[in-house]
C-alpha positions as CSV (number, residue, x, y, z in Angstrom):
1,X,16.0,-54.0,50.6
2,X,17.3,-50.8,48.9
3,X,15.9,-49.8,45.5
4,X,16.5,-46.5,43.7
5,X,16.1,-44.5,40.5
6,X,18.2,-41.6,39.4
7,X,17.5,-39.1,36.6
8,X,20.4,-36.9,35.3
9,X,20.2,-33.6,33.6
10,X,22.8,-31.8,31.5
11,X,25.1,-34.8,31.2
12,X,25.9,-38.2,32.9
13,X,28.6,-37.1,35.2
14,X,26.4,-36.3,38.2
15,X,24.0,-39.2,37.8
16,X,26.8,-41.7,37.5
17,X,28.5,-40.2,40.6
18,X,25.4,-40.3,42.7
19,X,24.5,-43.8,41.5
20,X,27.9,-45.0,42.5
21,X,28.3,-43.3,45.9
22,X,25.0,-42.5,47.5
23,X,24.2,-46.0,48.8
24,X,27.9,-46.4,49.9
25,X,27.7,-43.2,51.9
26,X,24.4,-44.3,53.4
27,X,25.9,-47.7,54.5
28,X,29.0,-45.9,55.9
29,X,26.7,-43.6,57.9
30,X,24.9,-46.6,59.3
31,X,28.2,-48.2,60.4
32,X,29.2,-44.9,62.1
33,X,25.9,-45.0,64.0
34,X,26.9,-48.5,65.3
35,X,24.3,-50.3,63.2
36,X,20.9,-51.4,64.4
37,X,21.8,-53.8,67.2
38,X,22.3,-51.2,69.9
39,X,20.0,-48.5,68.4
40,X,17.2,-47.2,70.6
41,X,15.5,-45.5,67.6
42,X,16.1,-47.4,64.4
43,X,13.9,-45.3,62.2
44,X,15.4,-42.1,63.6
45,X,18.9,-43.3,62.9
46,X,18.0,-44.4,59.4
47,X,16.5,-40.9,58.7
48,X,19.6,-39.2,60.0
49,X,21.8,-41.5,57.9
50,X,19.8,-40.8,54.7
51,X,20.0,-37.1,55.3
52,X,23.7,-37.1,55.9
53,X,24.4,-39.4,53.0
54,X,22.6,-37.1,50.6
55,X,24.6,-34.1,51.9
56,X,27.9,-35.9,51.8
57,X,27.3,-37.2,48.2
58,X,26.4,-33.7,47.0
59,X,29.4,-32.1,48.6
60,X,31.7,-34.8,47.2
61,X,30.3,-34.3,43.7
62,X,30.7,-30.5,43.9
63,X,34.3,-30.9,45.1
64,X,35.1,-33.4,42.3
65,X,33.4,-31.3,39.6
66,X,35.1,-28.0,40.5
67,X,38.5,-29.7,40.8
68,X,38.2,-31.4,37.4
69,X,37.0,-28.1,35.9
70,X,35.1,-29.6,33.0
71,X,34.4,-26.1,31.6
72,X,38.0,-24.9,31.4
73,X,37.9,-25.0,27.6
74,X,35.0,-22.6,27.5
75,X,36.0,-20.3,30.3
76,X,34.4,-19.5,33.7
77,X,30.9,-18.1,34.2
78,X,30.8,-14.4,33.7
79,X,30.9,-12.2,36.8
80,X,28.2,-9.7,37.5
81,X,26.3,-10.4,34.3
82,X,23.1,-12.1,33.5
83,X,23.8,-15.2,31.4
84,X,20.7,-17.0,30.5
85,X,18.7,-18.3,27.6
86,X,15.7,-16.0,28.0
87,X,15.6,-12.3,27.5
88,X,12.4,-12.5,29.6
89,X,14.5,-13.5,32.6
90,X,16.6,-10.4,32.1
91,X,13.5,-8.3,32.4
92,X,12.3,-10.3,35.3
93,X,15.5,-9.7,37.3
94,X,15.5,-6.0,36.5
95,X,12.0,-5.6,37.7
96,X,12.0,-7.9,40.6
97,X,12.3,-7.0,44.3
98,X,15.7,-8.7,44.2
99,X,17.1,-6.2,41.7
100,X,19.5,-5.0,44.4
101,X,21.0,-8.5,44.6
102,X,21.4,-8.7,40.8
103,X,25.1,-9.4,40.8
104,X,24.9,-12.0,43.5
105,X,22.1,-13.8,41.7
106,X,23.8,-13.8,38.4
107,X,27.5,-14.1,39.0
108,X,27.3,-17.9,39.5
109,X,25.0,-18.5,36.5
110,X,25.9,-21.3,34.1
111,X,26.6,-20.7,30.4
112,X,23.8,-20.6,27.9
113,X,25.8,-22.2,25.1
114,X,25.8,-25.8,24.0
115,X,28.9,-26.8,26.0
116,X,28.1,-28.8,29.1
117,X,29.9,-27.7,32.2
118,X,30.1,-28.7,35.8
119,X,27.7,-25.8,36.5
120,X,24.9,-27.4,34.6
121,X,25.0,-31.2,35.4
122,X,22.6,-32.4,38.0
123,X,20.7,-35.4,39.2
124,X,17.5,-36.2,41.1
125,X,16.9,-39.4,43.0
126,X,14.3,-41.5,44.8
127,X,15.2,-44.3,47.2
128,X,12.9,-46.9,48.7
129,X,14.0,-48.9,51.7
130,X,12.0,-51.9,52.9
131,X,12.9,-52.9,56.5
132,X,10.8,-55.7,57.8
133,X,7.2,-54.4,57.4
134,X,8.3,-50.8,57.0
135,X,8.7,-48.7,53.9
136,X,11.0,-45.6,53.9
137,X,11.1,-43.4,50.9
138,X,13.6,-40.6,50.4
139,X,13.4,-38.3,47.4
140,X,15.4,-35.4,46.1
141,X,13.8,-33.7,43.0
142,X,10.9,-34.9,40.9
143,X,11.5,-38.7,40.5
144,X,8.6,-40.4,42.2
145,X,7.6,-43.6,44.1
146,X,4.0,-44.7,44.2
147,X,2.5,-47.6,46.2
148,X,-0.5,-49.6,45.0
149,X,-2.8,-50.3,47.9
150,X,-5.5,-52.6,46.6
151,X,-5.4,-50.6,43.4
152,X,-5.3,-47.2,45.0
153,X,-2.2,-45.0,44.3
154,X,-0.5,-43.9,47.5
155,X,2.3,-41.3,47.1
156,X,5.5,-42.3,48.9
157,X,7.3,-39.2,47.6
158,X,6.4,-35.5,47.0
159,X,7.8,-33.8,43.8
160,X,10.0,-30.9,44.8
161,X,9.3,-28.2,42.3
162,X,9.8,-24.4,42.6
163,X,6.1,-23.8,42.3
164,X,5.3,-25.7,45.5
165,X,4.4,-23.2,48.1
166,X,7.0,-24.2,50.7
167,X,9.8,-24.5,48.1
168,X,8.8,-21.2,46.6
169,X,9.1,-19.6,50.0
170,X,12.4,-21.2,50.7
171,X,13.9,-20.0,47.4
172,X,12.7,-16.4,48.0
173,X,14.1,-16.4,51.5
174,X,17.4,-17.6,50.1
175,X,17.5,-14.5,47.8
176,X,16.2,-16.1,44.6
177,X,13.0,-16.0,42.7
178,X,10.7,-18.4,40.7
179,X,9.9,-17.4,37.2
180,X,7.6,-19.5,35.0
181,X,7.7,-22.2,37.6
182,X,11.5,-22.5,37.5
183,X,14.3,-21.4,39.8
184,X,15.6,-18.1,38.4
185,X,13.6,-18.9,35.3
186,X,15.7,-22.0,34.4
187,X,15.6,-25.0,36.7
188,X,12.4,-27.0,37.0
189,X,13.3,-28.7,40.3
190,X,14.0,-27.1,43.6
191,X,16.2,-29.9,45.0
192,X,18.9,-31.8,43.3
193,X,22.4,-33.1,43.4
194,X,24.9,-31.0,41.5
195,X,23.6,-27.8,39.8
196,X,26.6,-25.9,41.1
197,X,25.3,-22.6,39.6
198,X,22.7,-22.4,42.3
199,X,25.0,-23.5,45.2
200,X,28.5,-22.1,44.8
201,X,30.0,-18.6,44.5
202,X,27.4,-17.2,46.8
203,X,27.9,-14.7,49.6
204,X,28.7,-16.4,53.0
205,X,25.3,-15.4,54.4
206,X,23.3,-16.6,51.4
207,X,22.0,-20.2,51.5
208,X,21.9,-22.2,48.3
209,X,18.8,-21.8,46.1
210,X,18.8,-25.6,45.3
211,X,19.5,-28.1,48.0
212,X,20.1,-31.9,48.0
213,X,18.1,-32.5,51.2
214,X,15.7,-35.4,50.7
215,X,12.1,-35.5,52.0
216,X,11.5,-38.7,53.8
217,X,8.2,-40.6,54.1
218,X,7.7,-43.7,56.2
219,X,4.8,-46.1,56.2
220,X,4.0,-49.7,57.3
221,X,3.2,-52.4,54.7
222,X,-0.4,-53.5,54.9
223,X,-2.0,-56.7,53.7
224,X,-3.6,-54.9,50.7
225,X,-0.3,-53.4,49.5
226,X,0.7,-54.9,46.1
227,X,3.6,-53.2,44.5
228,X,5.7,-50.0,44.3
229,X,6.4,-48.1,41.1
230,X,9.7,-46.1,41.1
231,X,10.1,-43.9,38.1
232,X,11.5,-40.6,36.7
233,X,9.4,-37.6,35.8
234,X,9.2,-38.5,32.2
235,X,6.6,-41.1,33.1
236,X,4.6,-38.9,35.4
237,X,4.6,-36.0,32.9
238,X,2.1,-37.9,30.8
239,X,0.5,-40.3,33.3
240,X,-0.9,-39.6,36.7
241,X,0.1,-41.8,39.6
242,X,-3.3,-43.5,39.6
243,X,-3.0,-44.1,35.8
244,X,0.3,-45.8,36.4
245,X,-1.0,-48.0,39.1
246,X,-4.0,-48.9,37.0
247,X,-1.8,-49.8,34.0
248,X,0.6,-51.9,36.0
249,X,-2.2,-53.7,37.9
250,X,-4.2,-54.4,34.8
251,X,-1.1,-55.9,33.0
252,X,-0.1,-58.0,35.9
253,X,-3.5,-59.3,36.7
254,X,-3.9,-60.5,33.0
255,X,-0.8,-62.7,33.3
256,X,-1.2,-66.3,34.7
257,X,-0.6,-66.7,38.4
258,X,3.1,-67.6,38.9
259,X,4.0,-66.0,35.6
260,X,3.4,-62.3,36.4
261,X,6.6,-60.6,35.2
262,X,7.1,-57.0,36.4
263,X,10.0,-56.5,33.9
264,X,7.6,-57.1,31.0
265,X,5.2,-54.6,32.5
266,X,7.9,-52.0,33.0
267,X,8.7,-52.3,29.3
268,X,5.1,-51.9,28.4
269,X,4.7,-48.9,30.7
270,X,7.7,-47.2,29.1
271,X,6.4,-47.8,25.6
272,X,3.0,-46.5,26.7
273,X,4.6,-43.2,28.0
274,X,6.8,-42.7,25.0
275,X,4.9,-44.1,22.0
276,X,1.3,-43.6,23.0
277,X,1.5,-40.6,25.4
278,X,4.4,-38.8,23.6
279,X,6.5,-38.2,26.6
280,X,9.3,-35.8,25.6
281,X,11.6,-36.8,28.4
282,X,13.6,-39.9,29.1
283,X,11.5,-42.6,30.9
284,X,12.9,-45.2,33.3
285,X,10.9,-47.2,35.8
286,X,11.1,-50.1,38.3
287,X,8.4,-52.2,39.8
288,X,8.9,-53.6,43.3
289,X,6.5,-56.5,44.0
290,X,5.1,-56.8,47.5
291,X,2.9,-59.8,46.7
292,X,3.6,-62.9,44.7
293,X,0.6,-62.3,42.4
294,X,-1.9,-59.5,41.7
295,X,-5.6,-60.2,41.2
296,X,-7.8,-58.0,39.1
297,X,-10.6,-55.9,40.6
298,X,-13.7,-57.8,41.6
């Protein structure tokens, strides 16, 4: 079973592209590996295929975006100038240890105006694969997958944000910086599809500040595992993973056995986040049932 959620930013071009092609690229990679029949390391092959599929999808989107030149009406990003929404970022760059790299950091910046360009559109993703009794989760960005294990929230993914110590270090080593918890003071995630302004127009020896590489987590399904919630960050901005599991479990357990409907619970959960918790972001979610019915706590 293959389930996924995608969350686009700056427009729908990137999220629609990834939604259309990521799983196809993954399947193509599996075929190139020869499938599972002759594999000596099925999990290893799946991980390699997931990594390569993410890379191929991102490269294909960048190629498509630059060839279509969505921003031609508004002109190209300025060369050698800081182009951002915040004057604070201007000061930060001037005073940072990366001041000597100022032109390199800024020449590929997106525009600060209202027009959407290929430089700004992006997408994060989270994929959950269930193979027999195994769960494999691959996430790029801050969409999240959470497993309910007898009512306890188990993280299947790890949000990739610039403030995370390892991501902070990687961004700095790539020649960038993190300001107010954002890449170059602007982007709230450290890994994503698209976001050309952090990947293209760089010197040959400078790696991209934002990468599409997924982090992959594998686990085995246990008897006490009940369901998986897959959702974008708009949900988890206002509810913790444990609160989400508690909400879903409570709603399901109150439904008659045989009539527990995860679609209704998803609708209730989205309403809870938007109407009750005042989430300011878009909210989408999916519930994958691992058991036919959920019992309440004893």
